[in-house]
C-alpha positions in Angstrom: 11.2 3.0 23.9 10.3 -0.6 23.5 6.7 -1.3 24.0 4.4 -4.4 23.8 0.8 -3.6 23.0 -1.1 -4.4 26.3 -4.2 -5.4 24.4 -2.4 -7.6 22.0 -0.5 -9.3 24.8 -3.5 -9.9 26.9 -5.5 -11.3 24.0 -2.7 -13.5 22.9 -2.4 -15.0 26.4 -6.1 -15.2 27.2 -7.5 -16.1 23.8 -10.8 -14.4 22.8 -11.5 -12.8 26.2 -11.4 -9.0 26.5 -8.1 -7.6 27.6 -7.8 -6.4 31.2 -5.1 -3.9 30.5 -5.8 -0.9 28.3 -3.6 1.8 26.8 -3.4 5.3 28.2 -5.4 8.1 26.7 -4.5 8.7 23.1 -2.4 11.9 22.6 0.2 13.1 20.2 3.0 12.2 22.6 1.7 8.7 22.9 2.5 8.1 19.3 6.2 8.4 20.3 6.2 7.0 23.8 4.2 3.9 22.9 6.6 3.0 20.0 7.5 -0.7 19.7 10.4 -2.2 17.9 9.9 -5.9 18.7 7.6 -6.9 15.8 8.4 -9.1 12.8 7.2 -6.3 10.6 9.8 -3.9 11.9 12.5 -6.4 11.0 11.1 -6.9 7.6 11.0 -3.1 6.9 14.7 -2.8 7.9 15.7 -5.7 5.7 13.7 -4.3 2.7 15.3 -0.9 3.1 18.8 -2.4 3.4 18.3 -4.6 0.3 17.0 -1.6 -1.8 19.8 0.6 -0.7 22.4 -2.1 -1.5 20.9 -2.4 -5.0 21.2 1.3 -5.6 24.8 1.2 -4.3 25.6 -1.6 -6.7 24.3 0.5 -9.6 26.4 3.5 -8.6 29.6 1.4 -8.3 28.9 0.1 -11.8 28.5 3.7 -13.1 24.8 3.5 -13.8 22.2 6.0 -12.6 19.2 5.4 -10.5 16.6 8.2 -10.1 16.8 9.7 -6.6 13.0 10.2 -6.6 12.5 6.4 -6.8 14.6 5.9 -3.7 12.9 8.6 -1.8 9.4 7.2 -2.7 10.3 3.7 -1.7 12.0 4.5 1.6 9.9 7.5 2.6 6.2 7.3 2.0 6.6 3.6 1.1 8.4 1.8 3.8 8.3 4.8 6.1 4.5 5.0 5.8 4.2 1.3 6.9 6.5 2.0 9.9 4.5 5.1 10.9 1.3 3.1 11.5 2.7 -0.2 12.6 5.9 0.4 14.6 5.0 3.8 16.1 2.7 4.2 19.1 -0.4 4.0 16.8 0.0 0.2 17.1 -0.8 0.3 20.8 -4.3 1.7 19.9 -5.2 -0.3 16.7 -7.4 -2.7 18.7 -8.7 0.0 21.1 -9.8 2.7 18.6 -11.5 1.9 15.3 -10.4 5.3 14.0 -6.7 4.4 14.5 -7.3 1.1 12.7 -8.8 3.0 9.8 -5.7 5.2 9.6 -3.7 2.0 9.3 -6.1 0.7 6.7 -5.7 3.8 4.5 -1.9 3.9 4.8 -1.2 0.2 4.4 -3.7 -0.5 1.6 -3.4 2.8 -0.4 -0.7 5.3 0.4 2.3 3.0 1.0 1.7 0.6 -1.9 1.5 3.5 -4.3 4.9 4.8 -3.3 6.4 1.3 -3.2 5.3 0.8 -6.8 6.8 4.2 -7.8 10.1 3.0 -6.3 10.3 0.3 -9.0 12.0 -2.3 -6.8 11.5 -5.1 -9.4 13.3 -3.0 -12.0 16.1 -2.3 -9.6 16.4 -6.0 -8.8 16.5 -6.9 -12.6 19.4 -4.4 -13.1 21.5 -5.7 -10.2 20.9 -9.4 -9.8 23.2 -12.0 -11.4 21.9 -13.8 -14.4 20.4 -16.9 -12.7 18.5 -15.0 -10.0 17.4 -12.5 -12.6 15.9 -15.3 -14.8 14.1 -16.7 -11.7 12.6 -13.3 -10.9 11.5 -12.8 -14.5 9.9 -16.3 -14.4 7.9 -15.3 -11.3 6.9 -11.9 -12.7 5.6 -13.5 -15.9 4.1 -16.6 -14.2 0.5 -17.6 -14.6 -0.3 -16.6 -10.9 1.3 -13.2 -11.4 -0.7 -12.7 -14.6 -4.0 -13.5 -12.9 -3.5 -11.4 -9.8 -2.0 -8.4 -11.7 -4.8 -8.4 -14.2 -6.5 -5.1 -13.4 -10.1 -6.4 -13.1 -9.0 -9.2 -10.7 -7.0 -6.8 -8.6 -9.8 -4.3 -8.5 -12.3 -6.9 -7.4 -9.9 -8.0 -4.6 -9.3 -4.4 -3.5 -13.0 -3.6 -3.3 -14.4 -6.9 -1.8 -11.8 -7.4 0.9 -12.9 -4.5 3.3 -16.5 -5.5 3.1 -15.6 -9.1 3.8 -13.5 -8.0 6.8 -15.8 -5.4 8.5 -19.2 -6.8 7.8 -18.5 -10.3 9.0 -17.3 -11.9 12.3 -13.7 -11.9 10.9 -13.0 -8.4 12.2 -14.0 -9.4 15.8 -11.7 -12.4 15.4 -8.8 -10.2 14.4 -9.4 -8.0 17.5 -9.3 -11.1 19.8 -6.2 -12.7 18.3 -3.0 -10.6 17.9 -1.6 -12.9 15.2 -4.7 -12.5 13.0 -4.5 -8.7 13.4 -0.9 -8.8 12.1 -1.9 -11.0 9.2 -4.6 -8.4 8.3 -1.9 -5.7 8.2 0.2 -7.8 5.8 -2.9 -8.5 3.8 -3.7 -4.8 3.4 -0.2 -4.2 2.0 -0.4 -7.1 -0.4 -3.9 -6.0 -1.6 -2.8 -2.4 -2.2 0.3 -3.6 -4.1 -1.8 -5.9 -6.3 -4.1 -3.1 -7.2 -1.8 -0.1 -7.6 1.3 -1.8 -9.0 -0.2 -2.5 -12.5 -1.9 0.9 -12.6 0.9 3.3 -11.4 4.0 1.1 -11.0 7.1 1.5 -13.2 8.1 -2.2 -13.2 7.7 -4.4 -16.2 4.5 -6.3 -15.4 2.6 -8.6 -17.8 -0.8 -7.7 -19.2 -0.7 -4.0 -18.4 -3.6 -2.0 -19.7 -3.3 1.1 -21.7 -3.5 4.4 -19.9 -7.1 5.3 -20.8 -8.3 2.0 -19.3 -6.1 2.4 -16.2 -7.5 5.9 -15.6 -11.1 4.6 -15.9 -10.4 1.9 -13.4 -8.8 4.4 -11.0 -11.9 6.6 -11.4 -14.2 3.7 -10.5 -12.4 3.2 -7.3 -13.3 6.7 -6.0 -16.9 6.0 -5.0 -16.0 2.7 -3.3 -14.5 4.4 -0.2 -17.3 6.9 -0.1 -19.9 4.0 0.1 -17.8 2.1 2.7 -17.1 5.2 4.8 -20.7 6.4 4.9 -21.9 2.9 5.7 -19.6 2.8 8.7 -20.7 6.3 9.8 -24.4 5.5 9.6 -24.3 2.0 11.0 -26.6 1.3 13.9 -24.4 -1.4 15.3 -20.8 -1.2 16.5 -18.1 -2.9 14.5 -16.5 -5.7 16.5 -19.7 -6.2 18.6 -19.1 -5.4 22.3 -15.4 -5.4 22.0 -14.8 -1.6 22.2 -17.4 -0.9 25.0 -16.0 -3.8 27.0 -12.6 -2.2 27.1 -14.0 0.4 29.4 -12.1 3.4 28.0 -13.2 6.4 29.9 -11.5 8.7 27.4 -13.2 7.4 24.3 -16.8 6.9 23.1 -17.0 3.9 20.7 -19.9 5.4 18.8 -18.2 8.7 18.2 -15.0 6.9 17.3 -16.8 4.8 14.8 -18.2 8.0 13.1 -14.7 9.4 13.0 -13.4 6.1 11.5 -15.9 6.2 8.7 -15.1 9.8 8.0 -11.4 9.0 7.8 -12.1 6.2 5.3 -14.5 8.4 3.3 -12.4 11.6 3.0 -9.0 9.9 2.9 -10.1 7.4 0.2 -11.4 10.1 -2.0 -8.4 12.3 -1.6 -5.9 9.5 -2.3 -7.9 8.2 -5.3 -8.3 11.6 -6.9 -4.6 12.4 -6.3 -3.5 9.2 -7.8 -5.8 9.7 -10.7 -4.0 13.0 -11.4 -0.6 11.2 -11.1 -1.8 8.6 -13.6 -2.9 11.3 -16.0 0.6 12.9 -15.7 2.2 9.6 -16.4 -0.1 9.2 -19.4 0.9 12.6 -20.8 4.6 11.9 -20.3 4.2 8.6 -22.1 2.5 10.3 -25.0 5.4 12.8 -25.2 7.9 10.0 -25.2 6.0 8.2 -28.0 5.8 11.4 -30.0 9.6 12.0 -29.7 10.2 8.4 -30.7 8.0 8.7 -33.8 9.8 11.9 -34.7 13.2 10.2 -34.5 11.9 7.3 -36.7 10.6 9.7 -39.2 13.9 11.6 -39.2 15.8 8.4 -39.8 13.5 7.4 -42.6 13.9 10.8 -44.2 17.7 10.6 -43.9 17.7 7.2 -45.6 15.5 8.4 -48.4 17.8 11.4 -49.1 20.8 9.1 -49.0 19.2 6.8 -51.5 18.3 9.7 -53.8 21.9 11.0 -53.6 23.3 7.7 -54.5 20.9 7.3 -57.4 
């Protein structure tokens, strides 16, 4: 069912005034009945999935293998997670309920970027692109801008500062009043999450990647960040967005209670995702150590074989 968000439509036409039309009461069925397929993000998701699958197809035709898990991660929780919170009926409530917006925040900035990184799209592109485009992609990956933004401390700072800059300034109210700004925030969440998680958990060849102990420490430092932000939102004595939510006149929702739920989502969800990804990083670390141990064993075996051959010849 094609749907145009009534709040977004009204705010786009009337500027910063409060929307006259409001969505129906939020239910499980509304997630499906309010689905919209007319956004630029939906088109981008379809194109990204098609390009990725085409790359996998090129590898199979050539006789090369590509792990099925990477494809599942990229298309499922990666692109599928983005679609679940932006194309589904949740989009109709992201300017009416702060709790829905926080669900979008969690998925777009943490969950989906993690699985996009585990899908290794840059590696897939490097293995399938012709020589000239491959060189251009390598130049971009190893450019100065990429080195700066992918540096873990810089990425961590951006990841931590952005939510505070959004929710504790007038910028959040502006995104509620202007549909285009709200869409830009969605894209910004995705980019911020990719910048942070790609160097930590991703499988692509990125410059300046830290060793696993330093990556685990940085991931551990991100755990209390969502706790502080979530508790601050829950205990705030002012409504986020000013009088935006009360002025909608939603008889089926209390803005104060919804804000407490939103803070709880950010608190609990952030800790769960951070701790889970810390465990994933530790598993990657252990597998890397095992591969290094096997590589050292093979080197020692080759050295021993050369020494015995030299002794036999002597």
